[in-house]
C-alpha positions as CSV (number, residue, x, y, z in Angstrom):
1,M,0.0,0.0,0.0
2,Y,1.3,3.5,-1.0
3,V,-0.3,6.5,0.7
4,F,0.0,10.1,-0.3
5,N,-1.7,13.3,0.8
6,N,-3.7,15.6,-1.5
7,S,-5.0,13.9,-4.6
8,R,-3.5,16.5,-7.0
9,Q,0.0,15.0,-6.9
10,S,2.6,16.5,-9.2
11,T,4.0,14.2,-11.9
12,A,7.4,15.8,-11.2
13,S,7.5,14.7,-7.6
14,A,10.5,12.5,-6.6
15,P,9.5,8.9,-6.1
16,L,9.4,7.4,-2.7
17,R,12.3,5.1,-2.0
18,I,11.0,3.5,1.2
19,P,9.2,0.3,1.9
20,A,5.4,0.4,1.7
21,L,4.8,0.0,5.4
22,L,7.1,2.9,6.2
23,A,5.3,5.1,3.7
24,V,2.0,4.5,5.6
25,I,3.6,5.4,8.9
26,V,5.3,8.6,7.6
27,F,2.2,10.0,6.0
28,S,0.1,9.2,9.0
29,L,2.4,11.3,11.1
30,L,2.4,14.2,8.6
31,A,-1.3,14.2,8.1
32,P,-2.1,16.5,11.1
33,L,0.2,19.2,9.6
34,T,-1.9,19.6,6.5
35,A,-5.4,18.7,7.9
36,V,-8.2,21.3,7.7
37,A,-11.2,21.7,9.9
38,Q,-14.1,19.5,8.9
39,A,-16.8,21.4,7.0
40,I,-19.9,22.4,8.9
41,I,-22.9,22.3,6.6
42,P,-26.4,23.2,7.7
43,R,-29.2,20.8,7.0
44,P,-30.9,21.2,3.6
45,P,-33.7,23.7,3.2
46,E,-37.3,22.6,3.7
47,I,-38.8,22.0,0.2
48,N,-42.5,22.2,-0.3
49,A,-42.8,19.6,-3.1
50,T,-44.0,16.0,-3.4
51,S,-40.6,15.0,-4.7
52,Y,-37.3,16.6,-5.4
53,I,-33.6,16.1,-6.0
54,L,-30.4,18.1,-6.4
55,L,-27.2,16.8,-8.0
56,D,-23.9,17.8,-9.5
57,A,-24.2,17.4,-13.2
58,Q,-20.4,16.8,-13.7
59,T,-20.1,13.9,-11.1
60,G,-23.7,12.7,-10.7
61,H,-23.3,13.2,-6.9
62,I,-26.7,13.6,-5.1
63,I,-26.6,16.5,-2.8
64,V,-30.2,16.5,-1.6
65,E,-33.1,14.2,-2.3
66,E,-36.6,13.5,-1.0
67,N,-39.0,10.8,-2.3
68,A,-36.9,10.8,-5.4
69,D,-37.9,7.4,-6.7
70,E,-41.7,7.7,-6.6
71,A,-43.2,7.5,-10.1
72,L,-45.3,10.6,-10.6
73,P,-47.0,12.2,-13.6
74,P,-44.4,14.5,-15.1
75,A,-46.7,16.6,-17.3
76,S,-44.6,18.5,-19.9
77,L,-41.3,17.4,-18.3
78,T,-42.0,14.5,-20.7
79,K,-40.9,16.7,-23.5
80,I,-37.3,16.5,-22.2
81,M,-37.4,12.9,-23.5
82,T,-39.2,13.9,-26.7
83,A,-36.5,16.5,-27.5
84,Y,-33.7,14.1,-26.4
85,I,-34.8,11.5,-29.0
86,A,-35.1,14.1,-31.7
87,E,-31.6,15.2,-31.0
88,E,-30.3,11.7,-31.0
89,E,-32.0,11.2,-34.4
90,I,-30.1,14.2,-35.7
91,L,-26.8,13.1,-34.3
92,T,-27.2,9.6,-35.8
93,G,-28.0,11.1,-39.2
94,N,-31.6,9.9,-39.4
95,L,-32.9,13.5,-39.1
96,S,-31.7,16.9,-40.0
97,L,-32.5,20.3,-38.6
98,D,-33.4,21.4,-42.1
99,D,-35.8,18.5,-42.7
100,T,-39.5,19.5,-43.0
101,V,-42.2,17.7,-41.0
102,H,-45.8,17.5,-42.4
103,I,-48.3,18.6,-39.7
104,S,-51.1,16.1,-39.3
105,E,-54.6,16.9,-38.1
106,K,-53.9,15.1,-34.8
107,A,-50.9,17.3,-34.1
108,W,-52.8,20.4,-35.1
109,R,-55.7,19.5,-32.8
110,M,-53.6,19.0,-29.7
111,E,-54.9,20.9,-26.7
112,G,-52.9,22.8,-24.0
113,S,-49.7,24.7,-24.7
114,K,-49.1,25.0,-28.5
115,M,-46.6,26.2,-31.0
116,F,-49.5,27.0,-33.3
117,V,-48.5,25.0,-36.4
118,E,-51.0,24.8,-39.2
119,V,-52.6,21.6,-40.3
120,G,-51.1,20.4,-43.6
121,S,-48.1,22.7,-43.4
122,D,-44.5,21.7,-43.5
123,V,-42.4,22.8,-40.6
124,R,-38.6,22.6,-40.2
125,V,-37.3,20.2,-37.5
126,E,-35.3,23.1,-35.9
127,D,-38.4,25.1,-35.5
128,L,-40.3,22.1,-34.0
129,L,-37.4,21.5,-31.6
130,R,-37.6,25.1,-30.3
131,G,-41.4,24.8,-30.2
132,I,-41.0,21.7,-27.9
133,I,-38.3,23.1,-25.6
134,I,-39.2,26.8,-25.4
135,Q,-43.0,26.9,-26.0
136,S,-43.7,23.5,-24.6
137,G,-45.8,22.8,-27.7
138,N,-48.0,19.7,-27.5
139,D,-48.6,20.1,-31.3
140,A,-44.9,20.2,-32.0
141,S,-44.3,17.2,-29.8
142,V,-46.8,15.0,-31.6
143,A,-45.6,16.3,-35.0
144,I,-42.0,15.3,-34.4
145,A,-43.1,12.0,-32.8
146,E,-45.1,11.1,-35.9
147,H,-42.3,12.1,-38.2
148,I,-39.7,10.0,-36.4
149,A,-41.7,6.9,-35.6
150,G,-44.7,7.0,-37.9
151,S,-47.2,7.4,-35.0
152,E,-47.2,8.8,-31.5
153,E,-47.8,5.3,-30.1
154,A,-44.7,3.9,-31.9
155,F,-42.7,6.9,-30.6
156,A,-43.9,6.2,-27.0
157,D,-42.4,2.7,-27.5
158,M,-39.1,4.4,-28.5
159,M,-39.3,6.6,-25.4
160,N,-39.6,3.5,-23.2
161,Q,-36.6,1.9,-24.9
162,Y,-34.5,5.0,-24.4
163,A,-35.7,5.0,-20.8
164,E,-34.3,1.5,-20.3
165,V,-31.0,2.5,-22.0
166,L,-30.6,5.6,-19.8
167,G,-31.4,3.7,-16.6
168,L,-34.7,5.4,-15.9
169,D,-36.1,2.7,-13.7
170,N,-39.3,4.5,-12.6
171,S,-40.5,5.9,-15.9
172,Y,-43.1,4.8,-18.4
173,F,-44.3,6.8,-21.4
174,M,-47.6,6.6,-23.3
175,N,-47.4,9.8,-25.3
176,A,-44.9,12.4,-26.4
177,S,-46.4,15.5,-24.8
178,G,-47.1,14.6,-21.2
179,L,-50.8,15.5,-21.4
180,D,-52.9,13.5,-18.9
181,T,-56.1,11.7,-20.0
182,E,-58.9,10.1,-17.9
183,L,-57.4,6.7,-18.8
184,Y,-53.6,7.2,-18.5
185,Y,-50.7,9.5,-17.9
186,N,-46.9,9.2,-18.2
187,T,-44.9,8.5,-15.1
188,M,-41.4,9.6,-14.1
189,S,-39.5,9.9,-10.9
190,A,-37.4,12.9,-9.8
191,R,-34.3,10.8,-10.0
192,D,-35.1,9.7,-13.5
193,L,-35.7,13.2,-14.6
194,S,-32.3,14.3,-13.2
195,K,-30.7,11.4,-15.1
196,L,-32.4,12.5,-18.3
197,A,-31.5,16.1,-17.8
198,R,-27.8,15.1,-17.1
199,A,-27.8,13.0,-20.3
200,T,-29.2,15.9,-22.3
201,I,-26.5,18.3,-20.9
202,L,-23.6,15.8,-21.3
203,N,-24.6,14.0,-24.5
204,H,-26.2,16.8,-26.5
205,P,-24.2,20.0,-25.7
206,Q,-24.6,21.3,-29.2
207,F,-28.4,21.6,-28.7
208,Y,-28.5,22.5,-25.0
209,S,-28.3,26.3,-25.6
210,I,-31.9,26.2,-26.9
211,N,-33.0,25.6,-23.3
212,A,-31.7,29.0,-22.3
213,E,-33.6,31.0,-25.1
214,R,-36.1,33.2,-23.4
215,E,-38.6,33.4,-26.3
216,F,-39.5,32.0,-29.7
217,T,-41.7,33.4,-32.4
218,Y,-43.5,31.1,-34.9
219,N,-46.3,31.9,-37.2
220,G,-46.2,35.5,-36.0
221,I,-46.9,34.4,-32.4
222,R,-44.2,35.3,-29.9
223,Q,-44.1,33.1,-26.7
224,T,-41.8,33.4,-23.8
225,N,-40.0,30.5,-22.2
226,R,-42.1,29.1,-19.3
227,N,-39.0,28.7,-17.1
228,T,-39.3,31.9,-15.1
229,L,-35.9,31.4,-13.5
230,L,-34.3,32.2,-16.8
231,F,-35.4,35.8,-16.2
232,R,-34.5,35.9,-12.5
233,D,-31.2,34.1,-12.2
234,R,-28.4,34.7,-14.7
235,N,-26.9,31.3,-13.7
236,V,-29.9,29.3,-14.8
237,D,-29.9,28.1,-18.4
238,G,-32.5,25.3,-18.6
239,L,-34.4,23.1,-18.7
240,K,-38.2,22.6,-18.7
241,T,-41.4,23.3,-16.8
242,G,-44.6,21.2,-16.5
243,W,-48.1,21.4,-15.2
244,T,-51.3,19.4,-15.2
245,D,-53.9,18.8,-12.5
246,A,-52.4,15.4,-11.7
247,A,-48.8,16.5,-11.7
248,G,-49.0,19.9,-10.1
249,Y,-46.4,22.5,-10.9
250,C,-43.0,20.9,-11.8
251,L,-39.6,22.2,-12.9
252,V,-36.3,20.7,-14.0
253,A,-33.7,23.4,-13.8
254,S,-29.9,23.6,-14.4
255,A,-27.5,26.4,-13.4
256,V,-23.8,27.1,-13.6
257,R,-21.7,29.0,-11.1
258,D,-17.9,28.9,-10.4
259,D,-17.3,26.0,-12.7
260,M,-20.0,23.9,-11.0
261,R,-23.2,22.9,-12.8
262,L,-26.2,21.7,-10.7
263,I,-29.4,20.0,-11.8
264,S,-32.5,20.3,-9.7
265,V,-35.9,18.6,-10.0
266,V,-39.1,19.6,-8.1
267,M,-42.4,17.9,-8.6
268,G,-45.8,18.5,-7.3
269,T,-45.5,22.1,-6.1
270,E,-48.6,24.3,-5.6
271,S,-48.1,27.1,-8.1
272,E,-45.8,28.5,-10.9
273,E,-44.2,30.8,-8.3
274,A,-43.8,28.0,-5.8
275,R,-41.8,25.7,-8.2
276,A,-39.4,28.6,-8.9
277,I,-39.0,29.4,-5.2
278,E,-38.4,25.8,-4.2
279,T,-35.9,25.3,-7.1
280,Q,-34.0,28.5,-6.1
281,K,-33.7,27.1,-2.5
282,L,-32.1,23.9,-3.8
283,L,-29.7,25.7,-6.2
284,T,-28.6,28.2,-3.6
285,Y,-27.9,25.5,-1.1
286,G,-25.9,23.5,-3.5
287,F,-23.8,26.4,-4.7
288,R,-23.2,27.8,-1.3
289,Y,-22.0,24.7,0.5
290,Y,-20.5,22.4,-2.2
291,E,-18.1,22.5,-5.1
292,T,-17.0,20.4,-8.0
293,H,-13.3,19.5,-7.6
294,K,-11.1,18.2,-10.3
295,L,-9.3,15.2,-8.7
296,Y,-7.2,13.9,-11.6
297,D,-6.3,14.8,-15.1
298,Q,-6.5,12.2,-17.8
299,N,-3.3,10.0,-17.8
300,Q,-2.1,11.7,-14.6
301,V,0.8,9.9,-12.9
302,L,-0.1,9.3,-9.2
303,T,3.1,7.6,-8.0
304,N,5.7,5.1,-9.1
305,V,6.7,1.7,-7.6
306,P,9.7,-0.7,-7.9
307,V,9.5,-3.4,-10.5
308,F,11.6,-6.6,-10.3
309,S,12.9,-8.7,-13.2
310,G,12.4,-5.9,-15.7
311,E,14.5,-3.8,-18.1
312,Q,13.5,-0.8,-15.9
313,S,13.5,-0.8,-12.1
314,E,10.3,1.1,-11.6
315,V,7.0,1.9,-13.3
316,D,4.7,4.9,-13.1
317,L,1.2,4.3,-11.9
318,G,-1.6,6.5,-13.0
319,I,-5.2,6.9,-14.0
320,N,-6.5,7.0,-17.5
321,E,-9.5,9.2,-17.1
322,E,-10.3,12.7,-16.0
323,V,-12.0,12.5,-12.5
324,Y,-14.2,15.0,-10.7
325,V,-15.7,14.7,-7.2
326,T,-18.3,16.8,-5.3
327,I,-17.1,17.9,-1.9
328,P,-18.0,20.4,0.7
329,R,-16.5,23.8,-0.1
330,G,-13.0,24.4,1.3
331,Q,-12.3,20.7,1.9
332,A,-10.0,19.9,-1.0
333,D,-6.8,19.9,1.1
334,A,-8.4,17.4,3.6
335,M,-8.6,14.6,1.0
336,T,-6.2,11.6,1.3
337,A,-5.4,9.2,-1.5
338,T,-4.3,5.6,-1.0
339,V,-2.9,3.4,-3.8
340,D,-3.2,-0.3,-3.2
341,V,-1.0,-2.5,-5.3
342,D,1.0,-5.7,-4.9
343,E,4.0,-5.2,-2.7
344,V,6.2,-7.1,-5.1
345,I,5.7,-6.4,-8.8
346,H,7.4,-8.5,-11.5
347,A,7.9,-7.6,-15.2
348,P,6.8,-7.9,-17.9
349,L,4.1,-5.3,-17.6
350,N,2.0,-3.9,-20.5
351,N,1.2,-0.2,-20.9
352,G,-2.3,0.3,-19.5
353,Q,-2.2,-2.9,-17.4
354,I,-4.4,-2.7,-14.3
355,M,-2.1,-2.7,-11.3
356,G,-4.5,-1.9,-8.4
357,V,-6.9,0.7,-7.1
358,V,-6.8,4.3,-5.8
359,N,-9.1,5.2,-2.9
360,V,-9.7,8.9,-2.1
361,T,-11.2,9.6,1.3
362,L,-12.5,12.7,2.9
363,N,-13.3,12.6,6.7
364,E,-13.0,8.8,6.5
365,D,-15.6,8.5,3.7
366,V,-14.5,7.1,0.4
367,I,-15.5,9.6,-2.2
368,Y,-13.7,8.0,-5.2
369,Q,-12.3,4.6,-6.1
370,G,-10.7,3.8,-9.4
371,E,-8.3,1.5,-11.1
372,V,-4.6,2.5,-11.4
373,I,-2.7,1.3,-14.4
374,A,0.9,1.0,-15.6
375,M,1.7,4.1,-17.6
376,Q,4.4,2.5,-19.6
377,E,5.5,-0.9,-20.8
378,V,8.2,-2.7,-18.8
379,P,9.7,-5.6,-20.7
380,Q,11.3,-8.5,-18.9
381,G,15.0,-8.0,-18.2
382,G,17.9,-10.2,-19.1
383,I,19.1,-13.3,-17.2
384,L,21.6,-11.3,-15.1
385,K,19.0,-8.6,-14.2
386,R,16.4,-11.3,-13.2
387,F,19.1,-13.1,-11.1
388,M,20.2,-9.9,-9.3
389,D,16.6,-9.0,-8.5
390,W,15.9,-12.5,-7.3
391,L,18.9,-12.2,-4.9
392,T,17.6,-8.8,-3.7
393,L,14.2,-10.2,-2.9
394,M,15.6,-13.3,-1.2
395,F,17.8,-11.2,1.1
396,S,15.0,-8.7,1.7
397,N,12.7,-11.5,2.8
398,L,15.4,-13.1,4.9
399,F,16.1,-9.9,6.9
400,S,12.5,-8.8,7.1
401,G,11.6,-12.1,8.6
């Protein structure tokens, strides 16, 4: 086991030339010199909603949640999935922003919020996408669903398949708009909505800016974005509102501050104003008391260890991915990283070979665990090198016993 303080180790640091057990003792003694006071964080705010969740979009870390797995009617939050599928179709080449969609009578007759497309007209996909996201158009949702899948029913089947792929375990779709009927309504949980919002942000960045547009004019009719936080908080840039009698007032929001992006979901609030207020409480709490911390760069060397029977006498160990963690503000220096590998490592080693794990802890809680790999190839040494290393190990074992 090799232990080192502060996860952001410099790749230029001199390697430790001491046995593994001694490394543990030395850093345990030094730890109090660099320790910081444990963060004191107040309890989360009281949120007047049926269900809610707040998470870090970069890491997926849940900061606050309540009743987040209950399947509830999502109303127009359904359209986040409708837009997601349309964007996927564009990215895979099955659809283009410049394609035109023929508006059916069913789409034209849709009740509730509308984009006000005309029956029999041809509308560009890009306009429909804005109509879905900004204007929450039920007519636009049905039109794009029919164009992609042939019918809204077939599109709902696609929505359920995407839900399975994205791990939305408490979601089921029967239409593309989220409108409730006397016989059925869609269901989604707050956790599922946060996962879908995160997938939208991370997987479709080229389309995400549409969510921040405050208004859209089509057919001579100007409509403002129903997400009122876009007009109140400069950090908020998405995503979607929803309301029906069954669902109450719902809001999925996202905001960025100080290189941290948060996603919040509130479901079942009492009014349009209430969903904005409760969302603002969550976002304020998350930004005030937590931060997104970059733990490792891609291909960062963490430490190096001796290698026996190889052409080289040591190998760098590192991590092959960029890693972020969510931590209480001001606690970065209190993190400790421990690399667990075999005490005796023999060549040959392949570049990228898994050598062990790194555990990063904060206040005795493991906040990250990942594989460490060999950062270069170490071929087996010649006969003389292997014999000398064998002697070294034999005498080391003899005296350590």
